[in-house]
N, C-alpha and C positions, 0 to 999 in steps of 0.2 A: 521709360527707357526706350531709345530708338533701336530699330532692328538693323544690323549691319547690312543685311541683304538688300534693304530698301534705301540705304543712304549711300549715294555715289561718292561723297567726300570722305567717307570713312573706309580705310582699307579693310578688305575682306579677310577674315581670319583664315588660317591654314585649314584646308579640308582634312576632316578626320578620316582615318583609315576605316573603311567599312568592313565589318565582319562578314564572311561568306555565309550564305544560307546553307541549310542542310541539303537542299536540292542541288545547289551549285557544287558543293563538295562531292556529292555522289556522282555528278556528271564528270568532274575532273578525275575522280578515282577510276571510273569506268574507262575514260580515255587513256589514262596512264597504264591501266591493266592491259588494254588492247595494244598499246604501243609496245609493252614488254613482250606480249605474246607474238607479235608480228616481227619485231626487230631482232629478237634473240637469235633466230636461226642465221641471220646475216652477220651477226657479231661473233657468236660462238658456233663454230662448225660442229654439226652433230657427229657423233662417233660412227665409224663405219661398221656395218653389220658383220658379225663373225662368220666365217665360212661354215658350212654344214658339218664338217668333220669336228669342229670344236664346239658343237652345240652343247655337250655336257657342261661346258664352262658356265652357261646360263644357269644350270641347276645349282652349281656351287654358289652363285651370286644370291639366289633366293634362300639358301640355307645359312648364309652368314648372319643375318639378324637373329636367327634362332640359336646359333652356337654361342655358348658362354665365353666371355672374354674379360679378362682382368682389366683391360684398358678401357672398356665401355663404361659410360656413366649411366646409372639407373635412370636419372631424370631425363636424359636425352633419349634413352630407349623407350621410356613411357610416353614421351611426347607424341610420336606417330600414332600410338594406340588411341590416345585421347581425341585425335582428329578423325580417325577412321571410324570409331565406335558409333557416333550418332547416325552415320549413313550406312551402317552395316545392314545388308538385306536380311529380311525376316521372311520365313516361309509363310505364305498366306494360309489362314485357317478360316474357312467360311462354310456354313451349313448349306446344303443343297436346297432345302425347302423349310418352310415355316412349320413349327410344331409346338405343342403345349406340353407342359410337365406338371403333374399334380402331386402335391405332398399332402397326405390325408392322415390325420391322427384323431384321437378321441376329442381333442380340444378345438382344433381348427382345420380348415381345408384351404390350402394356398395353391393357386393356379399361376404358373409362369408361362411366358411366351419367349421363345428363343429370338424373336424379332425385338431386339433391344435388350434382351435379358431382363425383362421387367415383370412385375407382378400384375396380372390382369384381375385377380380376385383374391380377397382375403376374408374368409367367412369364419366367425366365431360360432361354433356349433351349439354352445350352451346358452346363448343369448339370442333374443329376438328383437327385431326392430319395432318401430311404432305401428307398423302394419301387420305384425304378427308373424313375419317370416324370419328365417335365420339371418342374423345380423351380418350385413356386408359392409366392410370398412372402406372399400375403394369406391370413389365416385367415378364410375365408368363414363358417365355422361360428359365429364370434364376432360377426358383423355384426349379427344381430337385436338383440343386447344392447349392443354398443359402437359400432356404425356402421362404415362402410368407411373406408379411408385417404383423407386429405385432406378429411375433414369439417371444418366451421368450428366453432370454440369461441369465441364472443364473450367478451370479458373485462369483467366488471362492468357489462354493459349488457344490458337486456332488449329484445330485438328483436321486431318485429311479426309475424314468421313464422319457422318453423323453416328455416334455410337449407340443412339437410341432407335435407329431404323435398320441397322444391318442385321444379318442372320448369324447367330452364334452357334458354334458347335456345342452340343450338350453332352455332359458326362454325369451319370447318376451313380450314387453309391449303392452297394448291394442291399442295404437295409431299407432303401427308399426314403431316407431322412436327410440325404445330402444331394445337392445338385450343383454342378460347376458349369460355367459358360465361358467360352473362349472365342475371340475373334481377332483376326489380323489381316490387313490388306497389303502387308509388306512394309508399311510405314507406321500406321496406327495399330497398336495392340492393346486389347482390353480383356481383362479377366475379372470375373465375378464368381463368388461361391457362397452358398448358403448351407448351413447345417442346423437342423432343428432338434429340439428336445421334446419328445412326445408327451412328457408328463408336466411340462411347464409352458407358459406362453413366452418362451425364451429361445433365441436362435443366435448363431454366430454368422456374421456377414463380413466378407472381405472383398476388396476390389483393388485393382491396379490398372493404371493407364500409362502407356508410353507412346511417344511420338518420335519416330526416327531414333529410337533407343534412349531418348531423354524422358525421365519420369515427368508426368503431368499431374499437378495437384488438382483435385476435383471434389465435388460434393455428390452425395446420393440424395435424390429428391423424392418428396411426397407432396404433390401439389393438387390443387383443385378441391380442397376440403378433406375432411376426415371424419369417420364415425358414422353415426346414425343420421342419414340424410332424409329419413321419412318423418322426423319430428317437425313441428311448426318452427319456421325461421331457424334452420340449422346453422346458418352463418353466425348467429349471435352466440353460439356455444363453442365454436371452433377457434382455437388459438395456437400459436407457436409457444414453446416454453423451453426454459433451461434453468438448471439450478447452479447458481454462481457460488463456488466455494469461497472465493475471496470475500463476498458480501454475506455469505451464509443465507442466501435468499433465493426464493423461487421467483423468476422473472417471466412474465407472460406478455405476449403481444397479439393484438387482434390484427385483422387484415388492414385496417386503416393506418396502422403504423408504417406500412410500406406503400402508401398511396402515391408517393413521389418516386418510387423505385425500390428495389430490394434493400432491406435493412440487414446489414451484416454485422455480426458480433462474434468476437473471438476471445477465449479465455480458458481458464481451468474450470470446466463444468463437470459435475458428476453425471449429468445426462442432459440430452437436448433432443427435441422432437416436436411432435404435434399432438393435439388432444381435442376432444369434445367434452361434454359434461361428465361422462362416465367411463370413457375409454381413452387410451393413449398409445402412441407408437413413439418410443424414445430409444436413442442410441446411447450406449454407455462405453466411454473410452477406457483405455488401460489406466493403471494407477499413475497419476501425475501427468498424464498426457493432456495436451490442449485440444480444444475442439472448436470448430467454427460452425455457426448456424446463420443461414440467410433466411429472412422472412419475406414471403412474396404475397402480393395482393392480386389474385386472379379474378377478373370480372367474368362472371358466368350467368346464364339465364336462370331465373328463378323457376321453381316447379309450378307455381301458381300462374305466372305470366312469362312465357318464353321470350317476349319482347322486352322484358325488364331485366336489367343487369344488376347483379349484386356482387360485392367483393368476397371471395373465398380465400381463406388463408392457405398458404403453402410454405413448405420449408425445404431447404437443402442443408444437409449436415455432413461434416467431414472436414475437408480442407487439406488433408495430407496427400502425399503422392501414392502411398500404400495404406489402405484402410484395413483395419482388423478390429471390428467393433462387435460388442454384444448388442442385441436388439430385443426389446420387450414390446410386444404387440398384444394388448389384452385389456381386461377391465381394471379400473382403479379400485381394487378391493384391498383394503389395508392389510389384512392377514396374508393374502396372496402376495402382495408386494414385498412384505417383510421376508417371506420365505425365498422369493426370487433374489432380492438384493435389498438390504436395509436402507440404502440410499433412496430407493423408489417410494418409500413411504411418504416422501415430500410431495408426491404427485397429488395426494389428497389434501387440498388446501382449504382449510376452514376459515381463512380470512381473519379479519380483525377480531371477530368474536370466537376465535379458537379456544380462548380460556374458558368459555362456556359451552361452545358447540361441541368440542371434542368430548368432554365429560358427558354431555347430554347424549351424544351418539353411543358412547360406551354403555350408558344406562339403558337406552332403548334396545341396544343389541343384546345386553345381558338379560333383560326382561323377556325378549323374544326367545332366547335360547333356553332359559331356565324356568320361566313362569308360564308363558302362553306362546304357542308357536304361530304367532301372527304379528306382523309389524303394526298393523292398524290398532289392535287391542293393546299392543305394547306402548304406543303413543298415548292412548287413553289412560293407561295405568300410570305412566310417568307423569302425565299432566295432572292427574289427581294427586299424586304424591307431591308435586311441586306446589300445588295450591294449599295443601295441608301444612307443608313446611313454612309457607308464608302466612299461615293463619294468625299468629300473634300480631304481626304487622297489620293485618286486615282488621282485627278486632280494634286495635288502637285507632286505625283510620276511621272505622265506622262510628266509634264513640265520638271522635272529633266531628264527624259529619252530623251526628244527632245534635250535638251542642250547637253547631252552626245553624241547624234547622230551627232549634228552639230560640235562638237569638234573632231570627229574622224580623220579628215585630219591632225590636229595638233598632235594628239596622235600618228598617223601613222608616222609622221615626227620624233617625239621623238624616237619611236621604231627603225626607220631606222638608226638614229644616233648611237644607241648602238647595232646595229645588229652584230651578230657573237660572242657576249660575252657569256661565260658560266654562269651558274646559280650561281656559287661560286665567280664570279668576283666581287670585291668591287664596280665597277662602276654600277652594277645592282641596288644597293641601291640608287645611284644618279639618275638613270633612273626613278625609282619608285617615288622618291621625286619630280622630275620635273613634272610627270603626276599628282601627288597629288596637287602640287602648281597650275597647270593649272585648276584643278577642283575647288580649293579653290577660285581662282580669279574670276571664273564665277559662283560661288554659286551652284555648282553641288554636290549632294550626290551620290557617286558611287554605293551605295547599294540601292538607292531609287527605281531603276527599279524592284527590287525583292519584294518590299513592297506589291503589290497586291497579289502575290502568298503567301507570308508569312501570310498575314491577313486571308486568306482562311483556313489555316491549323488548327487553334484552332476550328473554326466552323466545319471543317471536322471531327475532333475527337469528338466533341460534338454531331454531328448528328450520327456518328458511334455508340456512347454509347446509344443515345436515341433509335435508331433502334435495338440495341442489348438487351435492358432490358425492354422497354415499351411494355406491352402486347397489347396496343391499336394499335401498328403498325403491330402486327402479324395478317396475313390474310387480311390486308387492301389492297383494289384493286385500281388501277388507269389505265384507258384506257385498254390496253392489258395486263398489269401487274396484276397477280393474288395475289401476296403477296409482299408488299414493304419491308418486313424484310428478304426476300430471293432473290437470283439471279433469273433472268427471266428463265422461264421454256420453252425455245425455242432453236432450234438447233443453231441459230445464234442470239445472244443477241443484240437487237436493241439499247438499251440505251448506252452501252459501245462504240459501233461503232459510234453512233452519237456524243458521247463525244470526241472521237479521232478526228473526222472531224472538229468539232467546235473549238477544241484546236489548230488545224493547222491554221484555218482561223484567229483566234484571234492572234496567234503568228505572222502571216504574216502582219497583220494590225498594230501591235505594232512596234514603232520605234526601230531599232537595236541599241543596246548600245555598240557594239563592231564591229570593222572593220576586225577582224580576221576571215577568212573564215572557219577555223577549228571550232572555237567556235560557229559560226553561224550554221554549220552543226550539231554540238552537240545539240544545242537548238532545231533544227528541229526534233531531235529524241525524245525530251521530250514528245510530245503527245503519241508516241507509248509506251513509258515506263509507262506513266500514264494509258493508255488503258489496258496494260498487268496487271497492279496492280488492276485496277477497274473491270476487267472482272468477277472476282469471288466473288465480294462483294454484299451486299444487293442492291436491285433496288432503294430503297429510297435514299441511299447514292450517287449512280450514278446520280439519278435525281437531287439531290442538286448541284453536280458539273456541270452537263450539263446546268442547269438553270443559274448558275453563268457564264458559258461561253457565253450563249446567251445574257445575260444582258451586259457582258463585250464587246461583239461584237457591240451591239447597242450603248453603251457609247463610244467606240473607234471610231465608224463611226462619231458620233457627234463631238468628240474631233478633229478628223482629218480635219474637215471642219470649225471648229471655233477656239479653243485654239491652235491647232497644225498649223493652217494656218497662224497665226501671226508670223512675223519674230522674231528671237531670237538674241539678242545682245550678241556677243561673244568678249571677250577681246583678242586681238591678242597677241601672245607670244612676250616677250621682249628679244632681242638678248643680250646675255651676252657679257661682254668686251672681254673675251677670244675668243669668236667666231668672234668678230669684228676684232681683230688683225689678225686672220687667213685670 
């Protein structure tokens, strides 16, 4: 189809009326406004000023709007107020100098600065970090780039001053548990207040921001990471989180979720905030109120290499023009969380294995409280109990393994008969069928020997989760181990080495289920593979597996002298007719 613009013989279509751009409309509007301002005095003569003797008449004019009148319309009377209110002057409120405010209780010590009305330090007195000092939750090294906790993030509004750099006026309560900050430059007004509970890790936080009298929606930020920054790779344990009531689900996000920019989420959440493995700072809205949480990825230098950057999670929580929120900052202790607010129990997430991990945690906790006052020995006793509960299955498995061991000569003969065949040879199917028939005649389950190992795996993952999220395990000591939730702090870790040795012993004591030398050598490598895997995990997890090995060795020793000592009846293979003709 030809273009009319390029065809001289075809008449051009009528030109479409172009819409004016926004910039053109603004210019025309400004020109018209100027014309009105300059031409009005020439068209409408201004009123002559009244003589001085009649000056009181001006007073009556200013009083008219205030006087009630039955002829006035309320909507018309309200209209001038709506126009004047946003530009109403506000008296400036600014502090003369920078100062710090300290709130000190038996549980925590919080240091505020009136520059930005932010928290410079939040120390939990009853907990220590990985270096043995009182636990500091604020990553001060990130502050020059990300700001300190409780900085204001205005939403979609440009304010006249940076609310996180100005000096606020400070008002303290008489009991020292409350502090209020106020700032105004005549246009921007910001108010923040904090009220602490000395017996709980709970406080009340409120904030309000207005610009020219108009409320400004905003978030309260905690950026640059959170929690114990002295642990190895702290960024891997720090996440934003919120509990979505609509989905009845705890939703967590790592820093990488915001790699392309802040990740904003809004809904009916029972709480929202930031966490590491064992501690959390979360805001709780009022009943039925919605809450917004933005997740940030802040690139910061690592402790090991200042030239290397790693993403640290940050959050902004709120979203309303006036915030009035409860704030929990403390350990993820299930009993403590229940007492503060039942909704907070969801902070301790046992994951997919919660059906096993939570009862396991309850058992370990009960054993520590009622039997022996040590979490290490509690893990040992619970592991022994688990192994004895699984004893009937182990006995059945070991009997099956002994029968398989006795059948090895016959299996070897079957394999010799089909030796030299390729894997694609149809006779391979016949070989496997003969072996399965032999197992079936003698009541042997070929996978029964793997059962003891398979049974340990769910408990392994459950213990792993308990040691990863249960604050009770953090810093728990056992003999030479200083923290069951961390690997041993020794040049050579004793527990993994002992686990490798006991795994070798247990494997040598267990009946061989295969006569294949290659497969036997591979099985002997299994302890080394497990040792390599366990060398960097928490000491409590290695203690669980080591205890299982020791119990297994004791049980195997008894089986080898009782159950295993009894002769096993084996049905001899029946010669086929084809083999008889030969």
